[in-house]
DRENBA-551252 format. One record per residue: residue in three letters; y, x, z of N, C-alpha, C, CB in turn. Coordinates in Angstrom, 2 decimals. Glycine has a CB too. Example, Ala and Ser with C-alpha at 12.3 -4.5 7.8 and 13.67 -1.06 7.14 Angstrom:
% residues 2
<site residuo="ALA" n_north="-5.69" n_east="13.19" n_up="7.80" ca_north="-4.50" ca_east="12.30" ca_up="7.80" c_north="-3.30" c_east="13.20" c_up="7.80" cb_north="-4.47" cb_east="11.31" cb_up="9.05"/>
<site residuo="SER" n_north="-2.25" n_east="12.85" n_up="7.08" ca_north="-1.06" ca_east="13.67" ca_up="7.14" c_north="0.03" c_east="12.90" c_up="7.87" cb_north="-0.60" cb_east="14.08" cb_up="5.72"/>
***
This chain:
% residues 82
<site residuo="UNK" n_north="189.71" n_east="215.18" n_up="238.15" ca_north="190.15" ca_east="216.33" ca_up="238.49" c_north="189.89" c_east="216.46" c_up="240.37" cb_north="191.76" cb_east="216.38" cb_up="237.87"/>
<site residuo="UNK" n_north="189.34" n_east="217.85" n_up="240.41" ca_north="189.35" ca_east="218.13" ca_up="241.93" c_north="190.44" c_east="218.13" c_up="242.82" cb_north="188.92" cb_east="219.25" cb_up="242.14"/>
<site residuo="UNK" n_north="190.39" n_east="218.52" n_up="244.06" ca_north="191.55" ca_east="218.75" ca_up="245.12" c_north="191.97" c_east="220.12" c_up="244.65" cb_north="191.06" cb_east="218.72" cb_up="246.84"/>
<site residuo="UNK" n_north="191.34" n_east="221.22" n_up="244.39" ca_north="191.89" ca_east="222.39" ca_up="244.00" c_north="192.48" c_east="222.80" c_up="242.95" cb_north="191.26" cb_east="223.05" cb_up="244.08"/>
<site residuo="UNK" n_north="192.30" n_east="222.11" n_up="241.99" ca_north="192.82" ca_east="221.73" ca_up="240.79" c_north="194.02" c_east="221.22" c_up="240.90" cb_north="192.08" cb_east="220.91" cb_up="240.16"/>
<site residuo="UNK" n_north="194.39" n_east="220.22" n_up="241.47" ca_north="195.40" ca_east="219.40" ca_up="241.51" c_north="196.44" c_east="220.12" c_up="242.39" cb_north="194.97" cb_east="218.05" cb_up="241.98"/>
<site residuo="UNK" n_north="195.94" n_east="221.06" n_up="243.71" ca_north="196.82" ca_east="221.83" ca_up="244.14" c_north="197.39" c_east="222.78" c_up="243.17" cb_north="196.34" cb_east="222.41" cb_up="245.15"/>
<site residuo="UNK" n_north="196.74" n_east="223.37" n_up="242.39" ca_north="197.08" ca_east="224.47" ca_up="241.61" c_north="198.09" c_east="223.87" c_up="240.62" cb_north="195.82" cb_east="225.16" cb_up="240.92"/>
<site residuo="UNK" n_north="197.89" n_east="222.91" n_up="240.01" ca_north="198.82" ca_east="222.15" ca_up="238.88" c_north="200.33" c_east="221.77" c_up="239.76" cb_north="197.89" cb_east="220.46" cb_up="238.23"/>
<site residuo="UNK" n_north="200.10" n_east="221.47" n_up="240.87" ca_north="201.37" ca_east="221.00" ca_up="241.88" c_north="201.93" c_east="222.30" c_up="242.04" cb_north="200.98" cb_east="220.23" cb_up="243.48"/>
<site residuo="UNK" n_north="201.57" n_east="223.18" n_up="242.43" ca_north="202.46" ca_east="224.51" ca_up="242.66" c_north="203.54" c_east="224.68" c_up="241.55" cb_north="201.51" cb_east="225.89" cb_up="242.65"/>
<site residuo="UNK" n_north="203.46" n_east="224.65" n_up="240.10" ca_north="204.47" ca_east="224.95" ca_up="239.17" c_north="205.20" c_east="223.40" c_up="238.93" cb_north="203.77" cb_east="225.70" cb_up="237.74"/>
<site residuo="UNK" n_north="205.00" n_east="222.43" n_up="239.60" ca_north="205.65" ca_east="221.13" ca_up="239.69" c_north="206.93" c_east="221.24" c_up="240.01" cb_north="205.08" cb_east="220.27" cb_up="240.57"/>
<site residuo="UNK" n_north="208.05" n_east="220.41" n_up="239.33" ca_north="209.53" ca_east="220.56" ca_up="239.88" c_north="209.52" c_east="219.14" c_up="241.01" cb_north="210.92" cb_east="220.44" cb_up="238.36"/>
<site residuo="UNK" n_north="210.42" n_east="219.19" n_up="241.90" ca_north="210.42" ca_east="217.95" ca_up="242.84" c_north="210.92" c_east="217.09" c_up="241.85" cb_north="211.32" cb_east="217.99" cb_up="244.27"/>
<site residuo="UNK" n_north="210.71" n_east="215.82" n_up="241.66" ca_north="211.47" ca_east="214.88" ca_up="240.63" c_north="211.61" c_east="213.63" c_up="241.88" cb_north="210.40" cb_east="214.38" cb_up="238.89"/>
<site residuo="UNK" n_north="211.37" n_east="213.71" n_up="243.13" ca_north="211.77" ca_east="212.77" ca_up="243.94" c_north="212.48" c_east="213.18" c_up="245.33" cb_north="210.66" cb_east="212.02" cb_up="244.12"/>
<site residuo="UNK" n_north="213.66" n_east="212.67" n_up="245.60" ca_north="214.00" ca_east="213.24" ca_up="246.76" c_north="214.21" c_east="212.05" c_up="247.95" cb_north="215.28" cb_east="214.10" cb_up="246.46"/>
<site residuo="UNK" n_north="213.67" n_east="212.26" n_up="249.02" ca_north="213.93" ca_east="211.01" ca_up="250.03" c_north="215.05" c_east="211.60" c_up="250.98" cb_north="212.44" cb_east="210.49" cb_up="250.98"/>
<site residuo="UNK" n_north="216.24" n_east="210.83" n_up="251.23" ca_north="217.20" ca_east="211.27" ca_up="252.05" c_north="217.16" c_east="210.24" c_up="253.07" cb_north="218.52" cb_east="211.49" cb_up="251.39"/>
<site residuo="UNK" n_north="218.87" n_east="210.05" n_up="253.44" ca_north="219.05" ca_east="209.20" ca_up="254.73" c_north="218.71" c_east="207.59" c_up="254.53" cb_north="220.65" cb_east="209.36" cb_up="255.23"/>
<site residuo="UNK" n_north="218.65" n_east="207.66" n_up="253.07" ca_north="218.09" ca_east="205.88" ca_up="252.99" c_north="216.71" c_east="205.61" c_up="253.16" cb_north="218.32" cb_east="205.14" cb_up="251.53"/>
<site residuo="UNK" n_north="216.09" n_east="206.57" n_up="253.36" ca_north="214.60" ca_east="206.60" ca_up="253.68" c_north="213.55" c_east="206.28" c_up="252.55" cb_north="214.35" cb_east="205.63" cb_up="254.76"/>
<site residuo="UNK" n_north="212.21" n_east="206.10" n_up="252.79" ca_north="211.13" ca_east="205.91" ca_up="251.66" c_north="211.59" c_east="204.59" c_up="251.20" cb_north="209.45" cb_east="205.91" cb_up="252.16"/>
<site residuo="UNK" n_north="212.06" n_east="203.65" n_up="251.71" ca_north="212.29" ca_east="202.10" ca_up="250.88" c_north="212.90" c_east="202.48" c_up="249.70" cb_north="213.34" cb_east="200.89" cb_up="251.66"/>
<site residuo="UNK" n_north="213.66" n_east="203.20" n_up="249.49" ca_north="214.76" ca_east="203.43" ca_up="248.63" c_north="214.12" c_east="204.15" c_up="247.22" cb_north="215.90" cb_east="204.40" cb_up="249.45"/>
<site residuo="UNK" n_north="213.08" n_east="204.76" n_up="247.50" ca_north="212.38" ca_east="205.56" ca_up="246.30" c_north="211.14" c_east="205.04" c_up="246.00" cb_north="212.15" cb_east="207.05" cb_up="246.58"/>
<site residuo="UNK" n_north="210.52" n_east="204.00" n_up="246.62" ca_north="209.36" ca_east="203.31" ca_up="246.26" c_north="209.06" c_east="202.96" c_up="244.65" cb_north="209.42" cb_east="202.08" cb_up="247.05"/>
<site residuo="UNK" n_north="210.39" n_east="202.34" n_up="244.33" ca_north="210.19" ca_east="201.91" ca_up="242.81" c_north="210.51" c_east="202.93" c_up="241.78" cb_north="211.07" cb_east="200.72" cb_up="242.47"/>
<site residuo="UNK" n_north="211.13" n_east="204.60" n_up="242.28" ca_north="211.19" ca_east="205.44" ca_up="241.38" c_north="209.97" c_east="205.99" c_up="241.25" cb_north="212.10" cb_east="206.25" cb_up="241.55"/>
<site residuo="UNK" n_north="209.32" n_east="206.38" n_up="242.69" ca_north="208.23" ca_east="206.87" ca_up="242.62" c_north="207.21" c_east="206.08" c_up="241.63" cb_north="207.85" cb_east="206.98" cb_up="243.91"/>
<site residuo="UNK" n_north="206.71" n_east="205.01" n_up="242.03" ca_north="206.27" ca_east="204.05" ca_up="241.21" c_north="206.27" c_east="204.29" c_up="239.79" cb_north="206.94" cb_east="203.01" cb_up="241.46"/>
<site residuo="UNK" n_north="207.33" n_east="204.38" n_up="239.02" ca_north="207.36" ca_east="204.57" ca_up="237.90" c_north="207.23" c_east="206.03" c_up="237.34" cb_north="208.35" cb_east="203.99" cb_up="237.61"/>
<site residuo="UNK" n_north="207.65" n_east="206.72" n_up="238.12" ca_north="207.02" ca_east="208.50" ca_up="237.76" c_north="205.28" c_east="208.50" c_up="237.79" cb_north="207.62" cb_east="209.87" cb_up="239.35"/>
<site residuo="UNK" n_north="204.95" n_east="207.78" n_up="238.66" ca_north="203.46" ca_east="207.88" ca_up="238.96" c_north="202.88" c_east="207.01" c_up="237.67" cb_north="203.00" cb_east="207.20" cb_up="240.63"/>
<site residuo="UNK" n_north="203.80" n_east="206.04" n_up="237.08" ca_north="202.87" ca_east="205.61" ca_up="235.83" c_north="202.93" c_east="206.37" c_up="234.72" cb_north="203.14" cb_east="204.31" cb_up="235.31"/>
<site residuo="UNK" n_north="203.88" n_east="207.47" n_up="234.67" ca_north="204.12" ca_east="208.20" ca_up="233.72" c_north="203.38" c_east="209.57" c_up="233.86" cb_north="205.46" cb_east="208.25" cb_up="233.62"/>
<site residuo="UNK" n_north="203.41" n_east="210.13" n_up="234.76" ca_north="202.32" ca_east="211.36" ca_up="235.13" c_north="201.51" c_east="211.26" c_up="236.28" cb_north="202.98" cb_east="212.68" cb_up="235.37"/>
<site residuo="UNK" n_north="200.52" n_east="212.13" n_up="235.93" ca_north="199.41" ca_east="211.99" ca_up="237.15" c_north="199.87" c_east="212.49" c_up="238.71" cb_north="198.06" cb_east="212.97" cb_up="236.71"/>
<site residuo="UNK" n_north="200.88" n_east="213.69" n_up="238.35" ca_north="201.33" ca_east="214.12" ca_up="239.78" c_north="202.79" c_east="213.87" c_up="239.63" cb_north="200.97" cb_east="215.76" cb_up="240.24"/>
<site residuo="UNK" n_north="203.34" n_east="213.85" n_up="241.07" ca_north="204.50" ca_east="213.95" ca_up="241.39" c_north="204.78" c_east="214.60" c_up="242.76" cb_north="204.97" cb_east="212.79" cb_up="241.26"/>
<site residuo="UNK" n_north="205.96" n_east="215.60" n_up="242.62" ca_north="206.25" ca_east="216.04" ca_up="243.66" c_north="207.50" c_east="215.60" c_up="244.51" cb_north="206.22" cb_east="217.15" cb_up="243.39"/>
<site residuo="UNK" n_north="207.54" n_east="215.42" n_up="245.90" ca_north="208.37" ca_east="214.44" ca_up="246.69" c_north="208.91" c_east="215.39" c_up="247.56" cb_north="207.62" cb_east="213.20" cb_up="247.44"/>
<site residuo="UNK" n_north="210.07" n_east="215.58" n_up="247.65" ca_north="211.00" ca_east="216.36" ca_up="248.77" c_north="211.28" c_east="215.32" c_up="249.77" cb_north="212.51" cb_east="217.02" cb_up="248.17"/>
<site residuo="UNK" n_north="210.96" n_east="215.68" n_up="251.29" ca_north="211.86" ca_east="214.83" ca_up="252.56" c_north="212.86" c_east="215.77" c_up="252.87" cb_north="210.98" cb_east="214.41" cb_up="254.10"/>
<site residuo="UNK" n_north="214.02" n_east="215.36" n_up="252.61" ca_north="215.26" ca_east="215.88" ca_up="253.29" c_north="215.58" c_east="215.73" c_up="254.58" cb_north="216.24" cb_east="215.46" cb_up="252.77"/>
<site residuo="UNK" n_north="216.33" n_east="216.57" n_up="255.34" ca_north="216.36" ca_east="216.31" ca_up="256.71" c_north="216.80" c_east="215.19" c_up="257.28" cb_north="216.95" cb_east="217.11" cb_up="257.22"/>
<site residuo="UNK" n_north="217.58" n_east="214.56" n_up="256.77" ca_north="217.85" ca_east="213.03" ca_up="257.13" c_north="216.72" c_east="212.07" c_up="257.05" cb_north="218.87" cb_east="212.45" cb_up="256.21"/>
<site residuo="UNK" n_north="216.00" n_east="212.25" n_up="256.19" ca_north="214.72" ca_east="211.27" ca_up="255.89" c_north="213.73" c_east="211.38" c_up="257.14" cb_north="213.84" cb_east="211.77" cb_up="254.40"/>
<site residuo="UNK" n_north="213.56" n_east="212.89" n_up="257.53" ca_north="212.64" ca_east="213.18" ca_up="258.60" c_north="213.18" c_east="212.76" c_up="260.07" cb_north="212.32" cb_east="214.69" cb_up="258.54"/>
<site residuo="UNK" n_north="213.92" n_east="211.96" n_up="260.36" ca_north="214.70" ca_east="211.75" ca_up="261.57" c_north="213.42" c_east="210.87" c_up="261.94" cb_north="216.41" cb_east="211.03" cb_up="261.50"/>
<site residuo="UNK" n_north="212.69" n_east="211.06" n_up="263.27" ca_north="211.81" ca_east="209.99" ca_up="263.63" c_north="210.40" c_east="210.18" c_up="263.36" cb_north="212.21" cb_east="208.84" cb_up="263.00"/>
<site residuo="UNK" n_north="210.12" n_east="211.43" n_up="262.71" ca_north="208.59" ca_east="211.72" ca_up="262.20" c_north="208.53" c_east="212.59" c_up="261.26" cb_north="207.86" cb_east="210.60" cb_up="261.66"/>
<site residuo="UNK" n_north="207.34" n_east="213.42" n_up="261.32" ca_north="207.07" ca_east="214.35" ca_up="260.60" c_north="206.96" c_east="214.25" c_up="259.33" cb_north="206.24" cb_east="214.78" cb_up="260.96"/>
<site residuo="UNK" n_north="207.13" n_east="215.20" n_up="258.57" ca_north="206.64" ca_east="214.95" ca_up="256.91" c_north="205.58" c_east="214.51" c_up="256.65" cb_north="206.53" cb_east="216.00" cb_up="256.08"/>
<site residuo="UNK" n_north="204.38" n_east="214.94" n_up="257.19" ca_north="202.87" ca_east="214.15" ca_up="256.83" c_north="203.21" c_east="212.73" c_up="257.08" cb_north="201.43" cb_east="214.61" cb_up="257.89"/>
<site residuo="UNK" n_north="203.50" n_east="212.20" n_up="258.49" ca_north="203.51" ca_east="210.76" ca_up="258.31" c_north="204.46" c_east="210.23" c_up="257.27" cb_north="203.80" cb_east="210.13" cb_up="259.56"/>
<site residuo="UNK" n_north="205.48" n_east="210.42" n_up="257.31" ca_north="206.42" ca_east="210.08" ca_up="255.97" c_north="205.76" c_east="210.11" c_up="254.76" cb_north="207.57" cb_east="211.06" cb_up="255.74"/>
<site residuo="UNK" n_north="205.12" n_east="211.15" n_up="254.35" ca_north="204.26" ca_east="211.35" ca_up="252.98" c_north="203.28" c_east="210.39" c_up="252.97" cb_north="203.54" cb_east="212.77" cb_up="252.80"/>
<site residuo="UNK" n_north="202.63" n_east="210.05" n_up="253.97" ca_north="201.32" ca_east="209.08" ca_up="254.09" c_north="201.81" c_east="207.85" c_up="254.11" cb_north="200.39" cb_east="209.24" cb_up="255.35"/>
<site residuo="UNK" n_north="202.74" n_east="207.38" n_up="254.80" ca_north="203.41" ca_east="206.15" ca_up="254.77" c_north="203.90" c_east="205.85" c_up="253.41" cb_north="204.51" cb_east="206.14" cb_up="255.73"/>
<site residuo="UNK" n_north="204.80" n_east="207.14" n_up="252.54" ca_north="204.98" ca_east="206.74" ca_up="251.31" c_north="203.83" c_east="206.42" c_up="250.40" cb_north="205.70" cb_east="207.61" cb_up="250.81"/>
<site residuo="UNK" n_north="202.75" n_east="207.44" n_up="250.73" ca_north="201.62" ca_east="207.19" ca_up="249.51" c_north="201.12" c_east="205.98" c_up="249.64" cb_north="200.37" cb_east="208.15" cb_up="249.46"/>
<site residuo="UNK" n_north="200.66" n_east="204.96" n_up="250.74" ca_north="200.42" ca_east="204.00" ca_up="251.00" c_north="201.12" c_east="202.78" c_up="250.36" cb_north="200.45" cb_east="204.14" cb_up="252.04"/>
<site residuo="UNK" n_north="202.63" n_east="203.03" n_up="250.36" ca_north="203.48" ca_east="201.73" ca_up="249.71" c_north="203.22" c_east="202.04" c_up="248.20" cb_north="205.36" cb_east="201.67" cb_up="250.10"/>
<site residuo="UNK" n_north="202.99" n_east="203.04" n_up="247.76" ca_north="202.89" ca_east="203.05" ca_up="246.24" c_north="201.45" c_east="203.04" c_up="245.56" cb_north="203.60" cb_east="204.28" cb_up="245.76"/>
<site residuo="UNK" n_north="200.33" n_east="202.93" n_up="246.81" ca_north="198.69" ca_east="202.78" ca_up="246.10" c_north="198.70" c_east="204.30" c_up="245.71" cb_north="198.40" cb_east="201.49" cb_up="244.46"/>
<site residuo="UNK" n_north="199.02" n_east="205.50" n_up="246.30" ca_north="198.96" ca_east="206.66" ca_up="245.88" c_north="197.87" c_east="207.63" c_up="246.48" cb_north="200.17" cb_east="207.07" cb_up="246.02"/>
<site residuo="UNK" n_north="197.53" n_east="208.53" n_up="246.32" ca_north="196.96" ca_east="209.69" ca_up="247.29" c_north="197.69" c_east="210.87" c_up="247.21" cb_north="195.52" cb_east="210.09" cb_up="247.00"/>
<site residuo="UNK" n_north="197.64" n_east="211.82" n_up="248.36" ca_north="198.27" ca_east="212.60" ca_up="248.77" c_north="197.68" c_east="214.13" c_up="248.56" cb_north="198.50" cb_east="212.15" cb_up="249.95"/>
<site residuo="UNK" n_north="197.85" n_east="214.45" n_up="247.89" ca_north="197.33" ca_east="216.22" ca_up="247.37" c_north="197.42" c_east="217.04" c_up="248.54" cb_north="198.43" cb_east="217.12" cb_up="246.10"/>
<site residuo="UNK" n_north="198.57" n_east="217.03" n_up="248.82" ca_north="198.85" ca_east="218.32" ca_up="249.81" c_north="200.28" c_east="217.98" c_up="250.49" cb_north="198.95" cb_east="219.94" cb_up="248.87"/>
<site residuo="UNK" n_north="200.70" n_east="218.58" n_up="251.59" ca_north="202.19" ca_east="218.47" ca_up="252.10" c_north="202.07" c_east="219.73" c_up="252.41" cb_north="202.70" cb_east="217.42" cb_up="253.31"/>
<site residuo="UNK" n_north="203.26" n_east="220.29" n_up="251.98" ca_north="203.65" ca_east="222.07" ca_up="252.61" c_north="205.23" c_east="221.70" c_up="253.02" cb_north="203.57" cb_east="223.76" cb_up="251.03"/>
<site residuo="UNK" n_north="205.46" n_east="222.50" n_up="254.20" ca_north="206.71" ca_east="222.18" ca_up="254.74" c_north="207.44" c_east="220.86" c_up="254.60" cb_north="207.46" cb_east="223.05" cb_up="254.29"/>
<site residuo="UNK" n_north="208.49" n_east="220.56" n_up="253.69" ca_north="208.97" ca_east="219.06" ca_up="253.60" c_north="208.35" c_east="218.70" c_up="252.22" cb_north="210.77" cb_east="218.83" cb_up="253.66"/>
<site residuo="UNK" n_north="207.70" n_east="218.75" n_up="251.65" ca_north="207.53" ca_east="218.72" ca_up="250.32" c_north="206.03" c_east="218.21" c_up="250.16" cb_north="207.86" cb_east="220.13" cb_up="249.69"/>
<site residuo="UNK" n_north="205.79" n_east="217.14" n_up="249.32" ca_north="204.51" ca_east="216.34" ca_up="249.33" c_north="204.26" c_east="216.23" c_up="247.66" cb_north="204.70" cb_east="214.70" cb_up="250.20"/>
<site residuo="UNK" n_north="202.69" n_east="216.33" n_up="247.31" ca_north="202.43" ca_east="215.94" ca_up="245.91" c_north="201.49" c_east="214.64" c_up="246.09" cb_north="201.70" cb_east="217.21" cb_up="244.99"/>
<site residuo="UNK" n_north="201.94" n_east="213.69" n_up="245.23" ca_north="201.29" ca_east="212.34" ca_up="245.30" c_north="200.60" c_east="212.25" c_up="243.73" cb_north="202.53" cb_east="211.01" cb_up="245.69"/>
<site residuo="UNK" n_north="199.37" n_east="211.80" n_up="243.78" ca_north="198.81" ca_east="211.22" ca_up="242.53" c_north="198.48" c_east="209.82" c_up="242.50" cb_north="197.66" cb_east="211.88" cb_up="242.18"/>
<site residuo="UNK" n_north="197.84" n_east="209.37" n_up="241.41" ca_north="197.54" ca_east="208.07" ca_up="241.24" c_north="196.35" c_east="208.16" c_up="240.41" cb_north="198.65" cb_east="207.25" cb_up="240.66"/>
***
């Protein structure tokens, strides 16, 4: 699946992982589980999670921790794949 195709599919996805004040550490296991079951997962970074960094930085860090790729980041939402 190429980048354009993944972005098209990601557009209609619902957010299934929310990163809040507990930070990305608290969602690593959940994101790993979801990526094991589906090829694309949409992650929303709430205001409390963005303190001290951009959404892009936080998304890249989270993707690294779960060994996933980053399809796209728009606003405060990122789409990851494995």
